[in-house]
C-alpha positions as CSV (number, residue, x, y, z in Angstrom):
1,X,11.0,2.9,-26.7
2,X,8.3,1.1,-24.9
3,X,9.2,-1.1,-21.6
4,X,6.8,-3.4,-19.8
5,X,7.4,-3.3,-16.2
6,X,5.2,-5.1,-13.6
7,X,4.8,-4.7,-9.9
8,X,4.1,-7.5,-7.1
9,X,1.8,-6.2,-4.8
10,X,0.9,-9.0,-1.9
11,X,-2.1,-7.8,0.9
12,X,-2.8,-10.1,3.9
13,X,-5.6,-9.8,6.1
14,X,-6.2,-10.4,10.1
15,X,-9.5,-10.2,11.5
16,X,-11.4,-10.7,14.9
17,X,-15.2,-10.0,15.7
18,X,-14.3,-6.1,15.7
19,X,-11.1,-5.2,13.8
20,X,-10.5,-6.2,10.1
21,X,-6.3,-5.1,9.7
22,X,-4.8,-5.8,6.3
23,X,-0.6,-5.6,5.8
24,X,0.1,-4.9,2.5
25,X,3.9,-5.0,0.6
26,X,4.4,-3.9,-2.9
27,X,7.6,-5.3,-4.9
28,X,9.5,-3.0,-7.3
29,X,11.7,-3.9,-10.3
30,X,14.3,-2.3,-8.4
31,X,14.1,-4.6,-5.6
32,X,12.7,-1.9,-3.2
33,X,9.7,-3.4,-0.9
34,X,7.5,-0.9,0.4
35,X,5.3,-2.4,3.7
36,X,1.8,-0.8,5.0
37,X,-0.4,-1.7,7.2
38,X,-4.5,-0.8,7.3
39,X,-6.9,-1.1,10.2
40,X,-10.7,-1.2,10.2
41,X,-13.0,-1.6,13.1
42,X,-16.7,-2.8,13.1
43,X,-19.3,-0.6,14.4
44,X,-21.6,-2.8,17.2
45,X,-24.7,-2.2,15.4
46,X,-23.1,-3.0,11.5
47,X,-23.9,-6.5,10.5
48,X,-21.0,-9.1,10.5
49,X,-19.9,-8.7,7.2
50,X,-16.0,-9.3,7.1
51,X,-15.7,-8.8,3.2
52,X,-16.3,-5.0,4.5
53,X,-13.7,-4.5,7.1
54,X,-11.5,-6.6,4.8
55,X,-12.0,-3.5,2.0
56,X,-11.4,-0.6,4.2
57,X,-8.2,-2.0,6.2
58,X,-6.9,-2.9,2.7
59,X,-7.9,0.8,0.9
60,X,-6.4,1.9,3.9
61,X,-3.4,-0.1,3.6
62,X,-2.9,0.9,-0.1
63,X,-3.4,4.2,0.6
64,X,-0.7,4.0,2.6
65,X,1.3,2.5,0.0
66,X,0.8,5.3,-2.4
67,X,1.7,7.7,-0.5
68,X,5.3,6.2,0.4
69,X,5.9,5.7,-3.5
70,X,4.8,9.0,-4.4
71,X,7.7,9.9,-2.0
72,X,10.4,7.6,-3.7
73,X,9.3,9.3,-7.0
74,X,9.8,12.5,-5.7
75,X,13.2,11.9,-4.1
76,X,14.2,9.7,-7.6
77,X,13.2,12.6,-10.0
78,X,14.9,15.2,-7.5
79,X,18.0,13.5,-7.3
80,X,17.9,12.6,-11.2
81,X,17.7,16.3,-11.5
82,X,20.7,17.4,-9.7
83,X,23.0,15.1,-11.1
84,X,21.9,16.1,-14.0
85,X,22.5,20.2,-13.2
86,X,26.2,18.8,-11.7
């Protein structure tokens, strides 16, 4: 049986001259919301291109969401195995 599912991901950015910050939120089908933050700092010699800081900060926030999602999946798989063994 094929299931079609979707997740909603939001990433918002906040920047100043030296830092880019990203806040990410992932909403799963079960109603769970996972949240994470990422940050990037611009070196004084780097050109002032906000897009690069956004990409790095966003990637770090999404990486943290991926880690949280992996941990959630591991716990749920473990719980299902235990319930099946009982």
